[in-house]
C-alpha positions as CSV (number, residue, x, y, z in Angstrom):
1,M,195.2,39.6,190.9
2,T,197.4,40.0,194.1
3,P,196.2,38.3,197.3
4,F,195.5,41.8,198.8
5,L,193.3,42.8,195.9
6,S,191.6,39.4,195.9
7,V,190.7,39.6,199.6
8,L,189.7,43.3,199.3
9,T,187.4,42.5,196.4
10,S,185.8,39.7,198.4
11,V,185.2,41.9,201.4
12,V,183.7,44.7,199.3
13,A,181.4,42.2,197.5
14,W,180.2,40.5,200.7
15,V,179.7,43.8,202.6
16,G,178.0,45.4,199.7
17,A,175.5,42.6,199.4
18,M,174.9,42.6,203.2
19,L,174.4,46.3,203.2
20,A,171.8,46.1,200.4
21,V,169.8,43.4,202.2
22,A,170.0,45.0,205.6
23,S,169.1,48.4,204.2
24,L,165.9,47.0,202.7
25,A,165.0,44.8,205.7
26,V,166.0,47.2,208.5
27,V,165.7,50.7,207.2
28,G,162.9,49.9,204.7
29,P,162.3,51.2,201.2
30,V,160.0,54.0,202.3
31,R,162.5,55.5,204.6
32,L,165.3,55.0,202.1
33,R,163.4,56.9,199.5
34,A,162.7,59.8,201.9
35,A,166.4,59.8,203.0
36,W,167.6,60.0,199.4
37,S,165.6,63.1,198.7
38,G,167.3,65.0,201.6
39,I,170.7,63.3,201.6
40,R,172.7,66.4,200.6
41,A,171.4,68.4,203.5
42,R,172.0,65.5,205.9
43,L,175.5,65.0,204.7
44,W,176.2,68.7,205.0
45,D,174.9,68.7,208.6
46,A,177.2,65.8,209.4
47,R,180.3,67.2,207.7
48,R,182.2,68.2,210.8
49,A,181.9,64.8,212.5
50,G,182.8,63.1,209.2
51,A,185.8,65.4,208.8
52,V,187.0,64.6,212.3
53,L,186.8,60.9,211.6
54,V,188.7,61.3,208.3
55,V,191.5,63.3,210.0
56,V,191.9,60.6,212.7
57,L,192.0,57.8,210.2
58,L,194.6,59.7,208.1
59,A,196.7,60.4,211.1
60,S,196.5,56.7,212.1
61,A,197.5,55.6,208.6
62,V,200.4,58.1,208.2
63,G,201.8,57.9,211.7
64,R,201.3,54.2,212.4
65,S,204.8,53.0,211.5
66,S,206.5,55.9,213.4
67,L,204.3,55.5,216.5
68,Q,205.0,51.8,216.3
69,T,208.7,52.5,216.7
70,V,208.1,54.9,219.6
71,S,205.9,52.2,221.3
72,E,208.6,49.6,220.9
73,L,211.3,51.8,222.3
74,F,209.5,53.8,225.0
75,G,206.1,52.1,225.5
76,L,205.1,50.0,228.5
77,Q,206.3,46.5,227.8
78,A,203.0,44.8,228.8
79,T,203.2,41.3,227.3
80,A,204.6,39.6,230.4
81,L,202.2,41.5,232.7
82,I,199.1,40.5,230.7
83,Y,200.3,36.9,230.5
84,A,200.9,36.8,234.3
85,L,197.4,38.3,234.8
86,E,195.4,35.9,232.8
87,G,197.7,33.0,231.8
88,G,196.3,30.5,229.3
89,F,192.7,31.7,229.1
90,V,192.8,32.1,225.3
91,A,194.5,28.8,225.0
92,W,191.7,27.2,227.1
93,I,189.1,28.8,224.8
94,Q,190.7,27.2,221.7
95,A,191.3,23.8,223.4
96,T,187.7,23.7,224.7
97,F,185.7,25.0,221.7
98,A,187.7,25.1,218.6
99,G,186.2,23.2,215.6
100,P,185.8,23.6,211.9
101,T,182.3,25.1,212.0
102,L,183.1,27.7,214.7
103,T,186.5,28.5,213.1
104,T,184.7,29.2,209.8
105,Y,182.0,31.3,211.5
106,F,184.4,33.4,213.6
107,S,186.8,33.9,210.8
108,W,184.0,35.2,208.6
109,V,182.7,37.4,211.5
110,Y,186.1,38.9,212.2
111,V,186.6,40.0,208.6
112,Y,183.3,40.4,206.8
113,G,180.9,40.7,209.7
114,Y,183.0,43.4,211.3
115,A,183.3,45.5,208.1
116,F,179.5,45.3,207.7
117,L,179.0,46.1,211.4
118,L,180.9,49.4,211.0
119,A,179.4,50.4,207.7
120,F,175.7,49.8,208.2
121,P,175.1,52.3,211.0
122,V,176.3,55.1,208.6
123,I,173.5,54.1,206.2
124,A,170.9,53.5,208.9
125,Y,171.4,56.7,210.9
126,L,171.8,58.8,207.7
127,A,168.3,57.7,206.9
128,L,166.9,59.2,210.1
129,Q,165.3,62.6,209.7
130,R,167.8,64.2,212.1
131,T,171.5,63.6,212.0
132,V,172.3,63.7,215.7
133,T,172.7,59.9,215.9
134,L,174.8,59.7,212.8
135,R,177.1,62.5,214.1
136,R,177.4,60.7,217.5
137,V,178.4,57.5,215.8
138,L,181.0,59.2,213.6
139,V,182.5,61.0,216.7
140,A,182.4,57.7,218.7
141,Y,184.3,56.0,215.8
142,A,186.9,58.9,215.8
143,L,187.3,58.6,219.6
144,N,187.8,54.9,219.4
145,Y,190.5,55.2,216.7
146,G,192.1,58.3,218.3
147,I,192.3,57.0,221.9
148,G,193.2,53.5,220.6
149,L,196.2,55.0,218.7
150,V,197.4,56.7,221.8
151,L,197.1,53.5,223.8
152,Y,198.8,51.5,221.1
153,T,201.7,53.9,221.3
154,A,201.8,53.9,225.1
155,V,201.5,50.1,225.5
156,F,203.6,47.6,223.6
157,A,202.3,44.0,223.8
158,H,202.1,40.9,221.6
159,G,199.0,38.8,221.3
160,P,198.6,35.2,222.6
161,R,199.3,33.6,219.3
162,N,202.8,35.2,219.4
163,V,203.4,34.4,223.0
164,M,202.1,30.9,223.2
165,P,202.5,29.5,219.6
166,E,202.5,25.9,221.0
167,M,199.2,26.4,222.7
168,V,197.4,29.1,220.6
169,T,196.8,28.6,216.9
170,P,196.3,31.6,214.6
171,L,193.1,30.1,213.4
172,L,192.1,33.1,211.2
173,F,195.2,32.8,209.1
174,A,195.1,29.0,209.2
175,N,191.6,29.1,207.9
176,Q,191.9,32.0,205.5
177,P,195.7,32.5,204.8
178,D,195.0,35.2,202.2
179,V,193.5,37.5,204.9
180,M,197.1,38.1,206.1
181,A,197.6,40.3,203.0
182,L,194.7,42.5,204.2
183,T,195.3,42.6,207.9
184,S,199.0,43.4,207.5
185,E,198.0,46.6,205.7
186,V,195.9,47.9,208.5
187,N,197.6,46.5,211.7
188,V,200.6,44.9,213.3
189,N,200.8,42.1,215.7
190,S,201.9,44.3,218.6
191,N,198.8,46.5,218.4
192,V,196.7,44.4,220.8
193,F,195.9,46.7,223.8
194,P,193.1,47.6,223.6
195,S,191.2,45.4,221.1
196,L,189.8,47.9,218.5
197,H,187.8,45.2,217.0
198,T,186.1,44.8,220.4
199,S,185.7,48.6,221.1
200,L,184.3,49.4,217.7
201,A,182.0,46.4,217.6
202,V,180.7,47.1,221.1
203,T,180.3,50.8,220.1
204,V,178.0,49.7,217.3
205,G,176.2,47.3,219.5
206,T,175.6,50.0,222.1
207,F,174.1,52.3,219.5
208,A,171.9,49.5,218.3
209,V,170.5,49.2,221.8
210,L,170.1,53.0,222.2
211,T,168.2,53.2,218.8
212,R,166.0,50.2,219.4
213,E,162.9,52.3,219.0
214,E,164.0,53.6,215.6
215,Y,165.3,50.3,214.3
216,P,164.0,47.4,216.4
217,R,165.2,44.8,213.8
218,W,168.7,46.1,214.0
219,T,169.1,45.8,217.7
220,P,169.3,42.0,218.0
221,L,171.3,41.7,214.8
222,G,173.8,44.4,215.8
223,V,174.2,43.1,219.3
224,W,174.7,39.5,218.1
225,L,177.3,40.5,215.5
226,A,179.1,42.7,218.1
227,L,179.3,39.9,220.6
228,S,180.4,37.5,217.9
229,V,183.3,39.8,217.0
230,V,184.3,40.1,220.6
231,V,184.4,36.3,221.0
232,A,186.2,35.9,217.7
233,T,189.1,38.1,218.8
234,M,190.0,35.6,221.5
235,Y,188.8,32.4,219.7
236,L,191.1,33.1,216.8
237,G,194.0,33.8,219.1
238,I,194.4,37.4,218.2
239,H,193.7,39.2,221.5
240,W,193.9,38.6,225.2
241,L,190.9,38.8,227.5
242,T,192.6,41.9,229.0
243,D,192.5,43.5,225.5
244,V,188.8,42.7,225.2
245,I,188.0,44.2,228.6
246,A,189.9,47.4,227.7
247,G,188.0,47.4,224.4
248,F,184.7,47.4,226.3
249,A,185.9,50.3,228.5
250,L,187.0,52.2,225.4
251,A,183.7,51.6,223.6
252,F,181.5,52.7,226.5
253,G,183.7,55.7,227.2
254,S,183.6,56.7,223.5
255,V,179.8,56.5,223.3
256,S,179.5,58.5,226.5
257,L,181.9,61.2,225.2
258,A,180.1,61.3,221.9
259,Y,176.8,62.0,223.6
260,R,178.4,64.8,225.6
261,L,180.2,66.3,222.6
262,V,177.3,66.1,220.1
263,D,174.3,68.2,221.4
264,P,171.0,67.1,219.9
265,R,169.9,70.8,220.0
266,D,172.6,71.5,217.4
267,A,171.0,69.1,214.9
268,A,169.5,70.5,211.8
269,E,165.8,70.3,211.3
270,P,164.6,67.8,208.7
271,S,164.4,69.2,205.2
272,D,161.1,70.2,203.8
273,T,161.3,67.3,201.4
274,A,161.9,64.8,204.2
275,K,159.0,66.3,206.2
276,S,156.6,66.0,203.3
277,S,157.8,62.5,202.6
278,G,157.2,61.6,206.2
279,D,153.7,63.2,206.1
280,A,152.9,61.2,202.9
281,D,153.9,58.0,204.6
282,G,151.5,58.8,207.5
283,E,154.3,59.8,209.9
284,R,154.6,62.9,212.1
285,P,157.6,65.1,211.3
286,G,160.3,64.0,213.7
287,S,158.8,60.6,214.5
288,E,160.9,57.5,214.0
289,T,159.4,54.2,213.2
290,G,160.8,50.8,212.5
291,A,161.6,49.5,209.0
292,G,159.4,51.5,206.6
293,D,158.3,48.6,204.5
């Protein structure tokens, strides 16, 4: 098995196990059963938002190499500017806090925790009786990737591990060298501004806070993982603090735009099956409770 397939298999196994546990603990078996009975209608209702996300992801995958060349030739050369702005902040983080335990944790979070963080909201919000939150999340993802691709093209910059190799260690690759086979397939080392790991993680964390009434167990977990991903991007020497700040701005902007673009009045009503399931569980149609266990 190639290193790429080995890492990919490991990620799929870890994330699959975490999704199964989180679905039972956060969503709950009652709500999962009710969601399954009406899943076709919910998927159909979210088809446009899902299609937009797929188109953006395909455009990113197909055009990445060409846009990378455009960025290198015509983009704003921002590496020196960022370094002048914040200096050795990332190097200070590593010099102050780096240790085997934290390196193992943040390496795991950056790869496995991040993948879980992006996947779980799709399951959780698909299980809600109305699809408005799911559609907003999918649109917010698309906005993050779409705007991020534009910014990656407009701004050419290298991360701290490339600029200060004597001060900043690429801890992720030092701790898990096989991960390079996976990250090289989805990114290049000049795609740092903004940090999409930060923007997407903060997007999920923001939705976790906004849906705390529906999923109170998800809010602290989602926020903790999101913040862990943010710290990991700098601790591992991958992103500058400037990239992270830009990632926060992109996340909040994407969530705000998603709320503007996806009108809750356009959401389909729950299916009759979902309604009856809700009644059988002692819930009012349209009400949202915590984990249905």
